[in-house]
Structure formats: structure tokens, C-alpha cells
N, CA, C and O atoms as a DFTB+ gen file, in Angstrom:
776 C
 N C O
     1  1      80.464      79.943     120.729
     2  2      81.036      79.662     121.983
     3  2      80.113      79.130     122.975
     4  3      80.571      78.708     124.037
     5  1      78.880      79.104     122.746
     6  2      77.764      78.538     123.561
     7  2      77.518      79.560     124.932
     8  3      76.876      79.217     125.925
     9  1      78.090      80.708     124.768
    10  2      78.159      81.626     125.846
    11  2      76.737      82.338     125.911
    12  3      76.081      82.627     124.910
    13  1      76.339      82.588     127.261
    14  2      75.131      83.460     127.427
    15  2      75.528      84.936     127.664
    16  3      74.709      85.764     128.064
    17  1      76.865      85.238     127.390
    18  2      77.347      86.724     127.626
    19  2      76.627      87.623     126.568
    20  3      76.172      88.704     126.941
    21  1      76.524      87.294     125.479
    22  2      75.851      88.415     124.496
    23  2      74.416      88.431     124.765
    24  3      73.829      89.489     124.540
    25  1      73.709      87.372     125.237
    26  2      72.152      87.466     125.743
    27  2      72.428      88.430     126.941
    28  3      71.787      89.481     126.937
    29  1      73.262      88.216     127.920
    30  2      73.161      88.979     129.216
    31  2      73.467      90.537     128.932
    32  3      72.957      91.421     129.620
    33  1      74.345      90.799     127.858
    34  2      74.478      91.840     127.315
    35  2      73.094      92.760     126.879
    36  3      72.647      93.817     127.325
    37  1      72.733      92.025     126.014
    38  2      71.454      92.533     125.301
    39  2      70.547      92.614     126.608
    40  3      70.086      93.731     126.840
    41  1      70.291      91.800     127.314
    42  2      69.190      91.937     128.588
    43  2      69.547      93.190     129.235
    44  3      68.593      93.933     129.465
    45  1      70.688      93.592     129.577
    46  2      70.885      94.761     130.551
    47  2      70.737      95.998     129.850
    48  3      70.408      97.017     130.458
    49  1      70.989      95.990     128.416
    50  2      70.990      97.183     127.582
    51  2      69.369      97.398     127.501
    52  3      68.872      98.475     127.830
    53  1      68.626      96.361     127.067
    54  2      67.142      96.373     127.129
    55  2      66.519      96.943     128.450
    56  3      65.619      97.782     128.409
    57  1      67.026      96.460     129.611
    58  2      66.531      96.558     130.674
    59  2      66.588      98.195     131.098
    60  3      65.637      98.826     131.561
    61  1      67.641      98.605     130.885
    62  2      67.996     100.090     131.108
    63  2      67.158     100.831     130.184
    64  3      66.457     101.719     130.668
    65  1      67.108     100.596     128.823
    66  2      66.282     101.287     128.116
    67  2      64.796     101.271     128.316
    68  3      64.068     102.182     127.918
    69  1      64.414     100.310     128.883
    70  2      63.023     100.249     129.194
    71  2      62.637     100.686     130.704
    72  3      61.500     100.960     131.088
    73  1      63.775     100.693     131.450
    74  2      63.013     100.985     132.919
    75  2      64.013     102.307     133.529
    76  3      63.650     102.925     134.530
    77  1      65.198     102.620     132.860
    78  2      65.919     103.506     133.453
    79  2      66.838     103.116     134.666
    80  3      67.674     103.845     135.199
    81  1      66.559     101.989     134.953
    82  2      67.302     101.366     136.287
    83  2      68.771     101.210     135.935
    84  3      69.190     101.293     134.780
    85  1      69.594     100.960     137.093
    86  2      70.996     100.735     137.201
    87  2      71.185      99.283     137.235
    88  3      70.515      98.550     137.964
    89  1      72.227      98.816     136.333
    90  2      72.624      97.659     136.234
    91  2      73.952      97.232     136.986
    92  3      74.992      97.876     136.844
    93  1      73.866      96.176     137.744
    94  2      74.985      95.535     138.544
    95  2      75.227      94.292     138.305
    96  3      74.287      93.521     138.500
    97  1      76.516      93.727     137.826
    98  2      76.434      92.283     137.710
    99  2      76.229      91.509     139.050
   100  3      76.291      92.178     140.082
   101  1      76.009      90.262     139.137
   102  2      75.883      89.434     140.311
   103  2      77.035      89.394     141.016
   104  3      77.001      89.377     142.247
   105  1      78.167      89.375     140.344
   106  2      79.536      89.256     141.168
   107  2      79.932      90.586     141.678
   108  3      81.104      90.589     142.055
   109  1      79.356      91.647     141.800
   110  2      79.602      92.769     142.546
   111  2      78.997      92.747     143.836
   112  3      77.825      92.449     144.071
   113  1      79.937      93.108     144.719
   114  2      79.622      93.266     146.116
   115  2      79.655      94.869     146.476
   116  3      80.680      95.548     146.413
   117  1      78.485      95.314     146.827
   118  2      78.489      96.876     147.393
   119  2      78.895      96.941     148.716
   120  3      78.346      96.250     149.574
   121  1      79.811      97.710     148.968
   122  2      80.572      98.023     150.440
   123  2      79.808      99.235     150.942
   124  3      80.039      99.515     152.118
   125  1      78.958     100.002     150.309
   126  2      78.188     100.987     150.648
   127  2      77.138     101.343     149.599
   128  3      77.297     100.969     148.437
   129  1      76.199     101.967     149.924
   130  2      75.000     102.010     148.838
   131  2      75.591     102.867     147.560
   132  3      76.356     103.827     147.656
   133  1      75.094     102.338     146.412
   134  2      75.347     102.986     145.104
   135  2      74.512     104.253     145.099
   136  3      73.290     104.115     145.137
   137  1      75.019     105.438     145.059
   138  2      74.170     106.510     144.934
   139  2      74.845     107.420     144.231
   140  3      74.691     108.576     144.624
   141  1      75.549     107.257     143.307
   142  2      76.248     108.327     142.383
   143  2      75.278     109.238     141.831
   144  3      74.299     108.788     141.235
   145  1      75.458     110.475     141.972
   146  2      74.853     111.614     141.569
   147  2      75.016     111.784     140.130
   148  3      74.133     112.459     139.600
   149  1      76.069     111.268     139.264
   150  2      76.229     111.327     138.000
   151  2      75.093     110.746     136.968
   152  3      74.490     109.697     137.193
   153  1      74.897     111.489     135.908
   154  2      74.055     110.762     135.253
   155  2      74.290     109.531     134.635
   156  3      73.452     108.635     134.533
   157  1      75.697     109.488     134.132
   158  2      76.288     108.241     133.514
   159  2      77.258     107.848     134.490
   160  3      77.787     108.687     135.220
   161  1      77.555     106.494     134.560
   162  2      78.287     105.773     135.458
   163  2      78.898     104.331     134.865
   164  3      78.156     103.368     134.676
   165  1      80.217     104.295     134.616
   166  2      80.812     103.032     134.065
   167  2      82.030     102.739     134.656
   168  3      82.641     103.688     135.146
   169  1      82.578     101.494     134.725
   170  2      83.929     101.089     135.621
   171  2      84.711     100.856     134.203
   172  3      84.198     100.438     133.166
   173  1      85.982     101.202     134.393
   174  2      86.959     100.948     133.347
   175  2      88.420     100.672     133.772
   176  3      88.718     100.355     134.924
   177  1      89.184     100.793     132.906
   178  2      90.562     100.662     133.227
   179  2      91.345      99.598     132.356
   180  3      90.775      99.120     131.376
   181  1      92.502      99.252     132.650
   182  2      93.219      98.140     131.848
   183  2      92.889      96.810     131.979
   184  3      92.753      96.409     133.135
   185  1      92.709      95.945     130.987
   186  2      92.378      94.742     130.879
   187  2      93.636      93.847     130.185
   188  3      94.327      94.405     129.333
   189  1      93.858      92.747     130.484
   190  2      95.014      92.052     130.081
   191  2      94.777      91.800     128.734
   192  3      95.783      91.681     128.035
   193  1      93.613      91.681     128.164
   194  2      93.316      91.344     126.688
   195  2      92.953      92.428     126.001
   196  3      93.367      92.553     124.848
   197  1      92.161      93.351     126.546
   198  2      91.529      94.411     125.739
   199  2      92.343      95.826     125.723
   200  3      92.049      96.730     124.940
   201  1      93.331      95.911     126.614
   202  2      93.850      97.233     126.862
   203  2      92.895      98.028     127.710
   204  3      92.219      97.449     128.561
   205  1      92.809      99.285     127.525
   206  2      91.979     100.192     128.173
   207  2      90.553      99.911     127.911
   208  3      90.228     100.241     126.770
   209  1      89.678      99.441     128.567
   210  2      88.199      99.173     128.471
   211  2      87.238      99.912     129.192
   212  3      87.572     100.711     130.066
   213  1      86.033      99.688     128.870
   214  2      84.895     100.085     129.662
   215  2      84.147      98.870     129.960
   216  3      83.672      98.278     128.992
   217  1      83.954      98.388     131.137
   218  2      83.406      97.224     131.701
   219  2      81.815      97.473     131.705
   220  3      81.344      98.545     132.085
   221  1      81.028      96.404     131.255
   222  2      79.543      96.549     131.608
   223  2      78.993      95.970     132.819
   224  3      77.789      95.730     132.915
   225  1      79.865      95.725     133.795
   226  2      79.456      95.331     134.867
   227  2      78.598      96.127     135.793
   228  3      77.810      95.614     136.589
   229  1      78.806      97.491     135.638
   230  2      77.915      98.655     136.267
   231  2      77.779      99.465     135.260
   232  3      78.734      99.940     134.645
   233  1      76.409      99.721     134.974
   234  2      75.826     100.629     133.993
   235  2      74.761     101.553     134.492
   236  3      73.733     101.101     134.995
   237  1      74.966     102.746     134.375
   238  2      74.031     103.760     134.732
   239  2      74.066     104.895     133.677
   240  3      75.086     105.578     133.580
   241  1      72.987     105.126     132.880
   242  2      72.573     106.072     131.949
   243  2      71.400     106.288     131.755
   244  3      70.672     105.348     132.075
   245  1      70.768     107.415     131.236
   246  2      69.383     107.767     130.997
   247  2      68.925     106.773     129.729
   248  3      69.627     106.615     128.730
   249  1      67.744     106.189     129.921
   250  2      67.147     105.290     129.090
   251  2      66.867     106.218     127.716
   252  3      66.886     105.546     126.685
   253  1      66.633     107.521     127.551
   254  2      66.255     108.143     126.526
   255  2      67.482     108.868     125.940
   256  3      67.256     109.808     125.178
   257  1      68.796     108.523     126.222
   258  2      70.135     109.221     125.692
   259  2      70.363     108.451     124.465
   260  3      69.842     107.394     124.107
   261  1      71.413     109.327     123.778
   262  2      72.058     108.798     122.547
   263  2      72.825     107.404     122.869
   264  3      72.922     106.533     122.005
   265  1      73.263     107.281     123.932
   266  2      74.094     106.207     124.281
   267  2      72.978     105.037     124.331
   268  3      73.269     104.048     123.657
   269  1      71.915     105.000     124.928
   270  2      70.863     103.939     124.893
   271  2      70.453     103.540     123.568
   272  3      70.333     102.363     123.226
   273  1      70.236     104.562     122.812
   274  2      69.745     104.240     121.435
   275  2      71.000     103.633     120.593
   276  3      70.845     102.724     119.778
   277  1      72.088     104.151     120.837
   278  2      73.127     103.375     120.109
   279  2      73.477     102.065     120.519
   280  3      73.924     101.321     119.646
   281  1      73.352     101.606     121.754
   282  2      73.594     100.216     122.230
   283  2      72.456      99.395     121.729
   284  3      72.620      98.290     121.212
   285  1      71.104     100.062     121.925
   286  2      70.214      99.047     121.570
   287  2      70.064      98.937     120.023
   288  3      69.299      98.085     119.569
   289  1      70.764      99.766     119.189
   290  2      70.928      99.494     117.788
   291  2      71.750      98.413     117.337
   292  3      71.508      97.803     116.295
   293  1      72.732      98.153     118.104
   294  2      73.502      96.724     118.074
   295  2      72.844      95.547     117.995
   296  3      73.122      94.666     117.182
   297  1      71.867      95.485     118.914
   298  2      71.014      94.327     118.972
   299  2      69.829      94.141     117.920
   300  3      69.442      93.047     117.508
   301  1      69.308      95.400     117.546
   302  2      68.612      95.649     116.346
   303  2      69.027      95.152     115.168
   304  3      68.287      94.672     114.309
   305  1      70.340      95.270     115.103
   306  2      70.967      94.981     113.732
   307  2      72.288      94.291     114.163
   308  3      73.348      94.912     114.086
   309  1      72.235      92.993     114.623
   310  2      73.367      92.361     115.195
   311  2      74.648      92.193     114.148
   312  3      75.724      91.759     114.559
   313  1      74.461      92.536     112.899
   314  2      75.444      92.523     112.029
   315  2      76.539      93.654     112.297
   316  3      77.670      93.533     111.825
   317  1      76.223      94.601     112.961
   318  2      77.125      95.557     113.375
   319  2      78.154      95.142     114.541
   320  3      79.181      95.751     114.840
   321  1      77.623      93.908     115.164
   322  2      78.578      93.544     116.204
   323  2      79.882      92.700     115.559
   324  3      80.881      92.385     116.205
   325  1      79.634      92.387     114.054
   326  2      80.583      91.528     113.596
   327  2      82.014      92.201     113.591
   328  3      82.993      91.456     113.605
   329  1      82.183      93.562     113.571
   330  2      83.448      94.160     113.450
   331  2      84.284      93.906     114.820
   332  3      85.483      94.170     114.905
   333  1      83.541      93.383     115.844
   334  2      84.231      93.196     117.115
   335  2      84.696      91.686     117.448
   336  3      85.122      91.337     118.549
   337  1      84.555      90.897     116.391
   338  2      84.808      89.543     116.427
   339  2      86.030      89.335     115.528
   340  3      86.216      90.120     114.598
   341  1      86.851      88.344     115.748
   342  2      87.822      88.002     114.651
   343  2      87.285      87.633     113.320
   344  3      86.215      87.023     113.316
   345  1      87.794      87.875     112.309
   346  2      87.246      87.804     110.827
   347  2      86.861      86.295     110.597
   348  3      85.948      86.124     109.790
   349  1      87.437      85.116     111.204
   350  2      86.900      83.966     110.848
   351  2      85.683      83.807     111.622
   352  3      84.763      83.282     110.994
   353  1      85.429      84.145     112.900
   354  2      84.148      84.080     113.491
   355  2      83.157      84.810     112.840
   356  3      82.027      84.343     112.698
   357  1      83.493      85.984     112.405
   358  2      82.497      86.915     111.628
   359  2      81.977      85.995     110.328
   360  3      80.757      85.994     110.164
   361  1      82.674      85.314     109.513
   362  2      82.489      84.431     108.573
   363  2      81.395      83.462     108.908
   364  3      80.312      83.365     108.331
   365  1      81.906      82.646     110.088
   366  2      81.070      81.709     110.624
   367  2      79.774      82.129     111.085
   368  3      78.776      81.470     110.795
   369  1      79.711      83.184     111.788
   370  2      78.492      83.733     112.202
   371  2      77.482      84.215     111.017
   372  3      76.275      83.972     111.002
   373  1      78.076      84.818     110.200
   374  2      77.386      85.257     109.010
   375  2      76.795      84.041     108.027
   376  3      75.683      84.143     107.509
   377  1      77.588      82.974     107.842
   378  2      76.947      81.773     107.165
   379  2      75.889      81.268     107.990
   380  3      74.799      81.080     107.449
   381  1      76.038      80.995     109.315
   382  2      74.994      80.549     110.159
   383  2      73.789      81.288     109.895
   384  3      72.724      80.702     109.698
   385  1      73.910      82.730     109.878
   386  2      72.728      83.552     109.909
   387  2      72.065      83.257     108.459
   388  3      70.854      83.075     108.336
   389  1      72.892      83.230     107.473
   390  2      72.360      83.001     105.954
   391  2      71.510      81.614     105.965
   392  3      70.424      81.535     105.392
   393  1      72.113      80.501     106.684
   394  2      71.468      79.322     106.612
   395  2      70.174      79.147     107.521
   396  3      69.195      78.506     107.139
   397  1      70.257      79.762     108.735
   398  2      69.223      79.471     109.678
   399  2      68.281      80.714     109.556
   400  3      67.090      80.545     109.819
   401  1      68.700      81.884     109.196
   402  2      67.642      82.939     108.943
   403  2      67.705      83.903     110.435
   404  3      66.898      84.822     110.574
   405  1      68.549      83.651     111.318
   406  2      68.541      84.371     112.774
   407  2      70.028      84.392     113.215
   408  3      70.881      83.565     112.892
   409  1      70.198      85.523     114.038
   410  2      71.708      85.527     114.514
   411  2      71.741      84.652     115.736
   412  3      70.793      84.752     116.515
   413  1      72.710      83.807     116.004
   414  2      72.988      83.151     117.130
   415  2      73.753      83.823     118.188
   416  3      74.964      83.624     118.293
   417  1      73.092      84.636     119.007
   418  2      73.917      85.477     119.866
   419  2      74.701      84.636     120.789
   420  3      75.759      85.116     121.197
   421  1      74.314      83.314     121.234
   422  2      75.553      82.543     121.936
   423  2      76.701      82.178     121.256
   424  3      77.628      81.650     121.870
   425  1      76.762      82.403     120.003
   426  2      77.869      82.255     119.146
   427  2      78.908      83.465     119.017
   428  3      79.929      83.386     118.333
   429  1      78.522      84.622     119.772
   430  2      79.363      85.660     119.793
   431  2      80.329      85.581     120.937
   432  3      79.881      85.209     122.021
   433  1      81.459      85.851     120.842
   434  2      82.471      85.631     122.071
   435  2      82.182      86.421     123.287
   436  3      81.418      87.368     123.102
   437  1      82.567      86.266     124.341
   438  2      82.417      87.108     125.616
   439  2      83.454      88.328     125.227
   440  3      84.504      88.268     124.587
   441  1      82.818      89.417     125.815
   442  2      83.700      90.654     125.407
   443  2      83.462      91.363     124.014
   444  3      83.893      92.482     123.735
   445  1      82.714      90.551     123.177
   446  2      82.545      91.379     121.847
   447  2      81.775      92.637     121.856
   448  3      81.963      93.662     121.200
   449  1      80.714      92.309     122.880
   450  2      79.815      93.567     123.113
   451  2      80.246      94.370     124.328
   452  3      80.384      95.589     124.216
   453  1      80.470      93.743     125.501
   454  2      80.658      94.443     126.868
   455  2      81.755      95.430     126.896
   456  3      81.741      96.589     127.312
   457  1      82.781      94.687     126.332
   458  2      84.198      95.642     126.311
   459  2      84.288      96.559     125.030
   460  3      84.460      97.775     125.115
   461  1      84.166      95.929     123.922
   462  2      84.591      96.704     122.719
   463  2      83.526      97.680     122.289
   464  3      83.889      98.760     121.822
   465  1      82.226      97.394     122.404
   466  2      81.170      98.215     121.936
   467  2      80.865      99.399     122.850
   468  3      80.555     100.494     122.381
   469  1      80.957      99.167     124.153
   470  2      80.719     100.088     125.052
   471  2      82.020     101.120     125.116
   472  3      81.936     102.326     125.346
   473  1      83.130     100.442     124.884
   474  2      84.289     101.537     124.765
   475  2      84.248     102.566     123.488
   476  3      84.529     103.763     123.443
   477  1      83.825     101.724     122.534
   478  2      83.466     102.713     121.264
   479  2      82.617     103.622     121.410
   480  3      82.853     104.739     120.950
   481  1      81.485     103.363     122.055
   482  2      80.346     104.276     122.017
   483  2      80.476     105.390     123.035
   484  3      80.068     106.529     122.810
   485  1      81.086     105.000     124.219
   486  2      81.332     106.084     125.322
   487  2      82.335     107.091     124.819
   488  3      82.310     108.282     125.130
   489  1      83.355     106.446     123.895
   490  2      84.398     107.476     123.185
   491  2      83.643     108.253     122.190
   492  3      83.756     109.476     122.121
   493  1      82.976     107.659     121.518
   494  2      82.418     108.440     120.413
   495  2      81.264     109.603     120.796
   496  3      80.976     110.570     120.090
   497  1      80.740     109.291     121.966
   498  2      79.754     110.231     122.595
   499  2      80.497     111.261     123.764
   500  3      79.844     111.989     124.511
   501  1      81.866     111.174     123.762
   502  2      82.554     111.828     124.670
   503  2      82.047     111.551     126.125
   504  3      81.722     112.563     126.745
   505  1      81.938     110.489     126.701
   506  2      81.467     110.115     127.934
   507  2      82.587     109.625     128.913
   508  3      82.341     109.194     130.039
   509  1      83.805     109.729     128.392
   510  2      85.030     109.282     129.026
   511  2      85.084     109.691     130.445
   512  3      85.559     108.936     131.293
   513  1      84.636     110.809     130.722
   514  2      84.675     111.479     132.187
   515  2      83.806     110.621     133.073
   516  3      83.941     110.684     134.295
   517  1      83.092     109.978     132.619
   518  2      81.959     109.117     133.283
   519  2      82.557     107.659     133.540
   520  3      81.866     106.900     134.219
   521  1      83.969     107.136     132.981
   522  2      84.289     105.928     133.200
   523  2      85.231     106.069     134.332
   524  3      86.181     106.850     134.300
   525  1      84.939     105.268     135.373
   526  2      85.723     105.283     136.621
   527  2      86.880     104.112     136.737
   528  3      86.571     102.931     136.575
   529  1      88.014     104.451     136.981
   530  2      89.029     103.570     137.318
   531  2      89.663     104.031     138.349
   532  3      90.470     104.929     138.108
   533  1      89.520     103.613     139.682
   534  2      90.020     103.969     140.986
   535  2      90.302     102.721     141.718
   536  3      89.385     102.368     142.459
   537  1      91.287     102.011     141.693
   538  2      91.484     100.753     142.182
   539  2      91.307     100.882     143.798
   540  3      90.987      99.857     144.400
   541  1      91.483     101.985     144.466
   542  2      91.103     102.216     145.782
   543  2      89.746     102.146     146.335
   544  3      89.469     101.768     147.473
   545  1      88.769     102.616     145.264
   546  2      87.411     102.600     145.382
   547  2      86.709     101.313     144.853
   548  3      85.877     100.667     145.490
   549  1      87.192     101.012     143.511
   550  2      86.538      99.899     142.928
   551  2      87.499      98.874     142.690
   552  3      88.376      99.073     141.849
   553  1      87.441      97.706     143.380
   554  2      88.431      96.708     143.337
   555  2      88.010      95.478     142.536
   556  3      86.984      94.864     142.827
   557  1      88.748      95.148     141.600
   558  2      88.282      94.091     140.700
   559  2      89.426      92.864     140.679
   560  3      90.638      93.060     140.763
   561  1      88.876      91.753     140.568
   562  2      89.476      90.394     140.492
   563  2      89.518      89.691     141.802
   564  3      89.741      90.271     142.865
   565  1      89.284      88.355     141.672
   566  2      89.350      87.476     142.861
   567  2      90.585      87.653     143.655
   568  3      90.634      87.843     144.870
   569  1      91.627      87.565     142.791
   570  2      93.081      87.463     143.283
   571  2      93.275      88.950     144.085
   572  3      94.125      89.031     144.971
   573  1      92.532      89.985     143.764
   574  2      92.716      91.210     144.707
   575  2      91.900      91.296     145.827
   576  3      92.216      92.039     146.756
   577  1      90.628      90.455     145.859
   578  2      89.855      90.255     146.815
   579  2      89.695      89.244     147.991
   580  3      89.252      89.446     149.121
   581  1      90.193      88.057     147.402
   582  2      90.174      86.794     148.274
   583  2      91.449      86.418     148.807
   584  3      91.522      85.623     149.744
   585  1      92.494      86.951     148.257
   586  2      93.860      86.642     148.701
   587  2      93.971      86.976     150.222
   588  3      93.332      87.924     150.680
   589  1      94.848      86.137     151.077
   590  2      94.886      86.357     152.382
   591  2      95.661      87.931     152.524
   592  3      96.510      88.309     151.718
   593  1      95.282      88.592     153.478
   594  2      95.799      89.932     153.728
   595  2      95.551      90.985     152.695
   596  3      96.216      92.021     152.721
   597  1      94.601      90.775     151.756
   598  2      94.444      91.723     150.871
   599  2      93.934      92.970     151.232
   600  3      94.159      94.003     150.601
   601  1      93.199      92.884     152.316
   602  2      92.697      94.131     153.090
   603  2      93.599      94.989     153.782
   604  3      93.214      96.021     154.332
   605  1      94.764      94.612     153.777
   606  2      95.999      95.382     154.245
   607  2      96.526      96.253     153.422
   608  3      97.193      97.174     153.893
   609  1      96.324      96.130     151.975
   610  2      96.778      96.771     150.903
   611  2      96.034      97.964     150.475
   612  3      96.464      98.719     149.603
   613  1      94.853      98.145     151.123
   614  2      93.729      99.206     150.681
   615  2      93.361      99.796     151.995
   616  3      93.703      99.291     153.064
   617  1      92.513     101.095     151.862
   618  2      91.999     101.634     152.899
   619  2      90.419     101.304     152.825
   620  3      89.636     101.925     152.106
   621  1      90.071     100.239     153.671
   622  2      88.566      99.773     153.536
   623  2      87.633     100.698     153.698
   624  3      86.534     100.411     153.225
   625  1      87.760     101.896     154.316
   626  2      86.818     103.016     154.390
   627  2      86.623     103.452     152.977
   628  3      85.487     103.812     152.669
   629  1      87.476     103.471     152.154
   630  2      87.375     104.068     150.639
   631  2      86.694     103.161     149.703
   632  3      86.184     103.567     148.658
   633  1      86.686     101.839     150.109
   634  2      86.119     100.885     149.075
   635  2      84.585     100.911     148.927
   636  3      83.881     100.696     149.914
   637  1      84.038     101.175     147.689
   638  2      82.776     101.342     147.224
   639  2      82.208      99.835     146.711
   640  3      81.130      99.378     147.094
   641  1      83.036      99.209     145.866
   642  2      82.652      98.018     145.175
   643  2      83.650      96.981     145.152
   644  3      84.832      97.273     144.976
   645  1      83.249      95.728     145.324
   646  2      84.150      94.666     145.041
   647  2      83.674      93.946     143.708
   648  3      82.512      93.541     143.680
   649  1      84.414      93.776     142.706
   650  2      83.926      92.987     141.488
   651  2      84.816      91.695     141.448
   652  3      85.992      91.704     141.084
   653  1      84.263      90.802     141.781
   654  2      84.718      89.333     142.044
   655  2      85.203      88.754     140.899
   656  3      86.177      88.005     140.977
   657  1      84.600      89.017     139.697
   658  2      84.707      88.395     138.496
   659  2      84.826      86.769     138.639
   660  3      85.878      86.131     138.626
   661  1      83.637      86.301     138.763
   662  2      83.385      84.951     139.146
   663  2      84.490      83.922     138.577
   664  3      85.136      83.139     139.273
   665  1      84.581      84.073     137.179
   666  2      85.443      82.973     136.585
   667  2      86.920      82.880     137.207
   668  3      87.617      81.869     137.126
   669  1      87.330      84.163     137.886
   670  2      88.586      84.268     138.673
   671  2      88.651      83.378     139.985
   672  3      89.607      82.708     140.376
   673  1      87.507      83.520     140.521
   674  2      87.405      82.678     141.809
   675  2      87.612      81.265     141.523
   676  3      88.204      80.603     142.376
   677  1      87.216      80.704     140.455
   678  2      87.265      79.319     140.225
   679  2      88.954      79.089     139.606
   680  3      89.760      78.214     139.925
   681  1      89.076      79.986     138.829
   682  2      90.503      79.817     138.309
   683  2      91.697      79.813     139.231
   684  3      92.643      79.033     139.120
   685  1      91.560      80.856     140.256
   686  2      92.580      81.071     141.289
   687  2      92.267      80.109     142.299
   688  3      93.067      80.116     143.235
   689  1      91.240      79.201     142.386
   690  2      91.170      78.063     143.298
   691  2      90.814      78.573     144.713
   692  3      91.249      77.965     145.691
   693  1      90.060      79.636     144.849
   694  2      89.510      80.163     145.998
   695  2      88.487      79.383     146.483
   696  3      87.742      78.927     145.616
   697  1      88.193      79.046     147.859
   698  2      87.064      78.477     148.325
   699  2      86.080      79.477     149.046
   700  3      86.294      79.874     150.192
   701  1      84.987      79.856     148.296
   702  2      84.242      80.967     148.928
   703  2      83.706      80.509     150.327
   704  3      83.353      81.400     151.099
   705  1      83.606      79.107     150.753
   706  2      83.104      78.830     152.060
   707  2      84.249      79.106     153.207
   708  3      83.969      79.107     154.406
   709  1      85.522      79.332     152.718
   710  2      86.561      79.456     153.628
   711  2      87.240      80.796     153.208
   712  3      88.164      80.708     152.399
   713  1      86.916      81.910     153.626
   714  2      87.484      83.129     153.554
   715  2      88.978      83.168     153.947
   716  3      89.153      82.741     155.089
   717  1      90.146      83.580     153.286
   718  2      91.336      83.819     153.687
   719  2      91.401      84.855     154.722
   720  3      90.620      85.805     154.673
   721  1      92.373      84.733     155.762
   722  2      92.366      85.632     156.898
   723  2      92.870      86.856     156.277
   724  3      93.746      86.810     155.414
   725  1      92.292      88.068     156.731
   726  2      92.805      89.326     156.389
   727  2      92.250      89.713     154.909
   728  3      92.639      90.756     154.383
   729  1      91.445      88.956     154.330
   730  2      91.048      89.165     152.843
   731  2      90.035      90.228     152.939
   732  3      89.498      90.527     154.005
   733  1      89.732      90.898     151.606
   734  2      88.668      91.879     151.660
   735  2      87.470      90.934     151.560
   736  3      86.386      91.340     151.979
   737  1      87.573      89.738     151.053
   738  2      86.337      88.822     151.131
   739  2      85.673      88.724     152.461
   740  3      84.476      88.872     152.707
   741  1      86.841      88.395     153.435
   742  2      86.291      88.242     154.939
   743  2      85.860      89.708     155.399
   744  3      84.951      89.756     156.228
   745  1      86.336      90.741     155.016
   746  2      85.657      91.852     155.261
   747  2      84.397      92.162     154.841
   748  3      83.564      92.671     155.591
   749  1      84.175      91.865     153.578
   750  2      82.922      91.936     152.916
   751  2      81.740      91.225     153.809
   752  3      80.697      91.734     154.218
   753  1      82.290      89.732     154.004
   754  2      81.226      89.072     154.631
   755  2      80.949      89.448     156.116
   756  3      79.821      89.271     156.575
   757  1      81.911      89.940     156.845
   758  2      81.546      90.548     158.171
   759  2      80.603      91.944     157.906
   760  3      79.674      92.270     158.645
   761  1      81.014      92.662     156.756
   762  2      79.924      93.738     156.891
   763  2      78.670      93.406     156.553
   764  3      77.765      94.169     156.889
   765  1      78.357      92.144     155.785
   766  2      77.073      91.610     155.453
   767  2      76.497      90.864     156.470
   768  3      75.397      90.333     156.315
   769  1      77.214      90.760     157.622
   770  2      76.900      89.983     158.729
   771  2      76.799      88.429     158.539
   772  3      75.980      87.732     159.138
   773  1      77.634      88.010     157.726
   774  2      77.647      86.614     157.253
   775  2      79.071      85.871     157.984
   776  3      79.335      84.690     157.759
């Protein structure tokens, strides 16, 4: 696919394993400081293509945890990722590996790691209680953030994060230079003094 998504997944997993820091995607806007006292923290909920999922846009977990070791293991042995891609892609990836001698992470489709693996491992390790889905606190999708009057549909005092999902901004045709009146985006810009 030529995507940087799998490399970005690998980078965030390695970063947490080495530093113990929290990962936030660049298309997340915090509406208040992120100071969750929980040892683990993930965002999740329904996804139009993946059903119930665990998103890797916000990751917090101990660097020495079973989860950290399990996630790093997928990149130590990328063949384990093949179960999360369509069979025809798995065949192509395996052939490419046999011919080149290395795994082409850019050929794994978006979501193969972030959605599928994280969902599997949080379930396997009984971490479901740390997967947060509260549309009043964690708002996802450009259409829910940048649309006119979107701020009227929620209590702005409860909002902790806005996850724009950058591809949705382009797909929906929103102009970041011109916030829609009454949008959560306009509210966020004001809060940041922009």
C-alpha cells in the first residue's frame, strides 16, 4: 500500500517499550491535560470497517508489561501480522519476503496492526476495562468536530480529547483555515488562543 502506518505503529510501540511515555497521535487535540491515573489507557468503540475496536491513537501502558512484550513481539516476528491481512495480501507479503530477505512494513495495510492486534492483545490480557468509549468525553471524526454547530450537541466542559482523524478532514472537505460557526473545532481554536 506504500503506507507509513505500520512503521508508525512499530515506532510508537518501541517508544513506549523504551521510555514508558504516553503516545498521542498528532491529530489529537487535548481539551484538558491528559493525566489519567490508570496504568493502562486506550480509546475504543465501534468502527465502520472493524466493528468494536481498540484504537492506537492514544496508548498508555507500562513498558515492562506483558502487553508491551506481546506488541513488540509482532515486530520482532512480522510473520505474526499476516493473520490480520487478507489472504491474498499475506501471500504477496510472504513472497516479497522470500525474494528480498526482509519484511516490507510499508506493504501491510493500515489497521492491520493498530486495530486488529491491539484489540486481540487487550482482550487476551483482560485489559478491556481500560478501553474507553465515551463519545461525550472523547470525540472522534472530523464530521463530529468540524461541522457547524457540533459544539451544541455535547457538553464542552466534559470533553477531554478531540480525535480529528486527518483523512476525514480532507474527505469531508473541511477547510482548517475557516472553522465552521459553533463547531467544536472553533471551540478548540479559542481554547488554544488561535
